[in-house]
MDTraj code that builds the backbone (N, CA, C; nanometers):
import mdtraj as md
import numpy as np

residues = "MET THR THR ASP ALA ALA PRO PRO PRO LYS PRO ALA ARG ASN PRO LEU SER PRO LYS LYS LEU LEU LEU THR LYS TRP THR ALA MET THR PRO ARG HIS LYS GLU LYS HIS PHE VAL VAL ILE ARG VAL VAL LEU PRO GLU PRO PRO GLU VAL ARG ILE GLU GLN VAL GLU LEU GLU ALA VAL HIS SER LYS ARG THR MET LEU LEU HIS TRP ARG ASP LEU THR ASP GLY ALA VAL TRP ARG GLN GLY TRP VAL".split()
xyz = np.array([
    [15.3046, 0.5721, -1.8083],
    [15.1869, 0.6230, -1.8745],
    [15.1782, 0.7734, -1.8515],
    [15.1703, 0.8480, -1.9577],
    [15.1642, 0.9936, -1.9480],
    [15.0266, 1.0416, -1.9915],
    [14.9754, 1.1344, -1.9146],
    [14.8476, 1.1937, -1.9543],
    [14.8713, 1.3394, -1.9868],
    [14.8300, 1.3767, -2.1028],
    [14.8423, 1.5168, -2.1431],
    [14.7142, 1.5883, -2.1041],
    [14.7251, 1.6616, -1.9953],
    [14.6077, 1.7361, -1.9487],
    [14.5893, 1.8592, -2.0365],
    [14.4678, 1.8820, -2.0736],
    [14.4368, 2.0003, -2.1546],
    [14.4522, 2.1245, -2.0680],
    [14.5026, 2.2331, -2.1253],
    [14.5148, 2.3570, -2.0472],
    [14.3757, 2.4060, -2.0083],
    [14.3673, 2.4761, -1.8954],
    [14.2362, 2.5272, -1.8542],
    [14.1827, 2.6247, -1.9583],
    [14.0517, 2.6273, -1.9771],
    [13.9953, 2.7188, -2.0776],
    [14.0195, 2.8644, -2.0395],
    [14.0441, 2.9443, -2.1398],
    [14.0634, 3.0875, -2.1163],
    [13.9291, 3.1516, -2.0866],
    [13.9274, 3.2506, -1.9958],
    [13.8010, 3.3207, -1.9704],
    [13.7532, 3.3892, -2.0974],
    [13.6244, 3.3955, -2.1108],
    [13.5657, 3.4578, -2.2292],
    [13.6001, 3.6060, -2.2344],
    [13.6172, 3.6553, -2.3555],
    [13.6409, 3.7979, -2.3749],
    [13.5053, 3.8647, -2.3899],
    [13.4882, 3.9791, -2.3269],
    [13.3646, 4.0553, -2.3386],
    [13.3723, 4.1385, -2.4669],
    [13.2868, 4.1124, -2.5659],
    [13.2914, 4.1925, -2.6887],
    [13.2389, 4.3331, -2.6603],
    [13.3162, 4.4338, -2.6970],
    [13.2788, 4.5714, -2.6639],
    [13.3054, 4.6663, -2.7788],
    [13.2309, 4.7737, -2.7775],
    [13.2564, 4.8876, -2.8642],
    [13.2681, 5.0084, -2.7714],
    [13.3768, 5.0832, -2.7770],
    [13.3937, 5.1945, -2.6831],
    [13.2842, 5.3004, -2.6940],
    [13.2220, 5.3113, -2.8104],
    [13.1179, 5.4127, -2.8281],
    [12.9874, 5.3735, -2.7598],
    [12.9723, 5.2450, -2.7255],
    [12.8468, 5.1994, -2.6649],
    [12.8618, 5.1653, -2.5169],
    [12.9668, 5.2120, -2.4531],
    [12.9922, 5.1757, -2.3141],
    [12.9181, 5.2613, -2.2120],
    [12.8793, 5.3812, -2.2492],
    [12.8173, 5.4724, -2.1537],
    [12.6954, 5.4088, -2.0882],
    [12.6917, 5.4141, -1.9557],
    [12.5842, 5.3630, -1.8700],
    [12.5728, 5.2103, -1.8680],
    [12.6755, 5.1394, -1.9158],
    [12.6730, 4.9942, -1.9042],
    [12.7118, 4.9541, -1.7626],
    [12.6663, 4.8364, -1.7204],
    [12.6877, 4.7873, -1.5844],
    [12.7928, 4.6773, -1.5864],
    [12.8780, 4.6744, -1.4809],
    [12.9879, 4.5791, -1.4739],
    [13.0016, 4.5238, -1.3328],
    [13.0477, 4.3991, -1.3249],
    [13.0764, 4.3350, -1.1972],
    [13.2242, 4.3007, -1.1933],
    [13.2921, 4.3456, -1.0874],
    [13.4322, 4.3098, -1.0666],
    [13.4376, 4.1683, -1.0109],
    [13.5183, 4.0826, -1.0702],
    [13.5265, 3.9439, -1.0251],
    [13.6016, 3.9318, -0.8926],
    [13.6909, 4.0254, -0.8626],
    [13.7585, 4.0294, -0.7329],
    [13.7360, 4.1680, -0.6733],
    [13.6315, 4.1829, -0.5924],
    [13.5985, 4.3135, -0.5356],
    [13.7098, 4.3688, -0.4469],
    [13.7265, 4.4998, -0.4523],
    [13.8185, 4.5713, -0.3645],
    [13.7389, 4.6771, -0.2907],
    [13.7686, 4.6963, -0.1643],
    [13.6990, 4.7953, -0.0813],
    [13.5484, 4.7696, -0.0786],
    [13.5104, 4.6429, -0.0837],
    [13.3694, 4.6025, -0.0843],
    [13.2933, 4.6586, -0.2044],
    [13.3657, 4.6916, -0.3107],
    [13.3032, 4.7450, -0.4318],
    [13.3032, 4.6357, -0.5381],
    [13.1858, 4.5974, -0.5797],
    [13.1717, 4.4894, -0.6771],
    [13.0982, 4.5347, -0.8027],
    [12.9971, 4.6184, -0.7863],
    [12.9144, 4.6613, -0.8992],
    [12.9482, 4.8047, -0.9404],
    [12.9615, 4.8226, -1.0718],
    [13.0037, 4.9508, -1.1275],
    [12.9179, 4.9882, -1.2475],
    [12.9139, 5.1189, -1.2758],
    [12.8454, 5.1728, -1.3938],
    [12.9447, 5.2637, -1.4652],
    [12.9493, 5.2543, -1.5978],
    [13.0319, 5.3467, -1.6762],
    [12.9564, 5.4793, -1.6809],
    [13.0109, 5.5811, -1.6157],
    [12.9423, 5.7108, -1.6103],
    [12.9952, 5.8099, -1.7131],
    [13.1128, 5.7783, -1.7722],
    [13.1687, 5.8720, -1.8693],
    [13.2667, 5.7984, -1.9592],
    [13.2579, 5.8272, -2.0875],
    [13.3586, 5.7831, -2.1834],
    [13.4488, 5.9037, -2.2049],
    [13.5771, 5.8893, -2.1720],
    [13.6707, 6.0013, -2.1808],
    [13.7044, 6.0257, -2.3267],
    [13.6614, 6.1395, -2.3765],
    [13.6856, 6.1745, -2.5171],
    [13.8254, 6.2334, -2.5316],
    [13.9027, 6.1830, -2.6265],
    [14.0404, 6.2305, -2.6438],
    [14.0449, 6.3638, -2.7166],
    [14.1585, 6.4278, -2.7025],
    [14.1849, 6.5484, -2.7812],
    [14.3080, 6.5202, -2.8637],
    [14.3071, 6.5378, -2.9893],
    [14.1986, 6.5793, -3.0769],
    [14.0958, 6.4672, -3.0945],
    [13.9753, 6.5011, -3.1373],
    [13.8672, 6.4033, -3.1498],
    [13.8942, 6.2896, -3.2490],
    [13.9928, 6.3060, -3.3377],
    [14.0224, 6.2015, -3.4357],
    [14.0916, 6.0809, -3.3718],
    [14.1452, 6.0998, -3.2515],
    [14.2157, 5.9921, -3.1817],
    [14.1125, 5.8978, -3.1198],
    [14.1469, 5.7714, -3.1086],
    [14.0547, 5.6717, -3.0541],
    [14.0262, 5.6944, -2.9051],
    [13.9075, 5.6537, -2.8637],
    [13.8702, 5.6551, -2.7226],
    [13.9565, 5.5528, -2.6504],
    [14.0130, 5.5914, -2.5353],
    [14.0985, 5.4993, -2.4623],
    [14.0494, 5.4703, -2.3217],
    [13.9847, 5.5667, -2.2559],
    [13.9488, 5.5467, -2.1162],
    [13.8009, 5.5686, -2.0908],
    [13.7541, 5.5026, -1.9848],
    [13.6188, 5.5237, -1.9350],
    [13.6285, 5.5503, -1.7853],
    [13.5267, 5.6143, -1.7326],
    [13.5211, 5.6384, -1.5889],
    [13.4109, 5.5508, -1.5311],
    [13.4483, 5.4696, -1.4325],
    [13.3542, 5.3812, -1.3657],
    [13.3190, 5.4378, -1.2294],
    [13.1935, 5.4192, -1.1894],
    [13.1495, 5.4602, -1.0569],
    [13.0982, 5.3381, -0.9824],
    [13.1483, 5.3190, -0.8607],
    [13.1006, 5.2091, -0.7772],
    [12.9592, 5.2416, -0.7303],
    [12.8695, 5.1456, -0.7426],
    [12.7300, 5.1681, -0.7069],
    [12.7154, 5.1929, -0.5571],
    [12.7882, 5.1180, -0.4764],
    [12.7742, 5.1263, -0.3309],
    [12.8352, 5.2542, -0.2730],
    [12.9601, 5.2831, -0.3086],
    [13.0324, 5.3942, -0.2453],
    [13.0357, 5.5228, -0.3277],
    [12.9981, 5.5141, -0.4547],
    [13.0041, 5.6281, -0.5486],
    [13.1476, 5.6704, -0.5797],
    [13.2453, 5.5882, -0.5405],
    [13.3850, 5.6162, -0.5726],
    [13.4033, 5.5975, -0.7233],
    [13.4838, 5.6822, -0.7867],
    [13.5061, 5.6718, -0.9308],
    [13.6501, 5.6325, -0.9591],
    [13.6701, 5.5725, -1.0752],
    [13.8048, 5.5378, -1.1192],
    [13.8103, 5.5401, -1.2706],
    [13.9267, 5.5780, -1.3218],
    [13.9507, 5.5753, -1.4657],
    [14.0108, 5.4408, -1.5008],
    [13.9689, 5.3891, -1.6148],
    [14.0134, 5.2570, -1.6568],
    [14.0242, 5.2567, -1.8085],
    [14.1258, 5.1902, -1.8598],
    [14.1355, 5.1741, -2.0046],
    [14.0180, 5.0862, -2.0471],
    [13.9415, 5.1267, -2.1442],
    [13.8184, 5.0552, -2.1785],
    [13.8437, 4.9112, -2.2181],
    [13.9596, 4.8811, -2.2744],
    [13.9884, 4.7431, -2.3163],
    [14.0094, 4.6503, -2.1970],
    [14.0370, 4.7056, -2.0787],
    [14.0483, 4.6211, -1.9596],
    [13.9157, 4.5514, -1.9296],
    [13.8060, 4.6124, -1.9703],
    [13.6744, 4.5527, -1.9475],
    [13.6514, 4.4275, -2.0325],
    [13.7335, 4.4055, -2.1340],
    [13.7160, 4.2870, -2.2181],
    [13.7710, 4.1608, -2.1522],
    [13.8457, 4.1745, -2.0438],
    [13.9032, 4.0587, -1.9746],
    [13.7980, 3.9936, -1.8857],
    [13.7464, 3.8807, -1.9309],
    [13.6402, 3.8111, -1.8594],
    [13.6819, 3.7559, -1.7242],
    [13.8121, 3.7436, -1.6985],
    [13.8594, 3.6965, -1.5682],
    [13.8533, 3.8080, -1.4640],
    [13.8479, 3.9329, -1.5086],
    [13.8485, 4.0472, -1.4176],
    [13.7116, 4.1141, -1.4109],
    [13.6431, 4.1250, -1.5239],
    [13.5143, 4.1944, -1.5317],
    [13.4091, 4.1068, -1.5987],
    [13.2862, 4.1180, -1.5516],
    [13.1698, 4.0553, -1.6160],
    [13.0720, 4.1655, -1.6497],
    [13.0179, 4.1591, -1.7704],
    [12.9213, 4.2598, -1.8103],
    [12.7892, 4.2324, -1.7391],
    [12.7270, 4.3368, -1.6896],
    [12.6034, 4.3236, -1.6113],
    [12.6373, 4.3089, -1.4637],
    [12.5337, 4.2981, -1.3821],
    [12.5539, 4.2805, -1.2390],
    [12.5273, 4.1357, -1.2050],
    [12.6325, 4.0669, -1.1697],
    [12.6240, 3.9239, -1.1400],
    [12.6204, 3.9029, -0.9898],
])
top = md.Topology()
chain = top.add_chain()
for i, resn in enumerate(residues, 1):
    res = top.add_residue(resn, chain, resSeq=i)
    for name in ("N", "CA", "C"):
        top.add_atom(name, md.element.get_by_symbol(name[0]), res)
traj = md.Trajectory(xyz[None], top)
């Protein structure tokens, strides 16, 4: 008797628009350096302006440490959750 187990559900994708990311809040699902909660403090504008936005700068709420991240990485629900969870 064989049982075909269904694959585990994929984590939800966070629907995003890069133009609306400024000051949004995020929770890292696997905290590093005790940093779990982040705020988008800057959307990195490309040069020339006709090119698409690619990066955002996140600031950890606790330590104020900043990091650059490709904005599409925030759409991975297994890594990031929108809001502070």
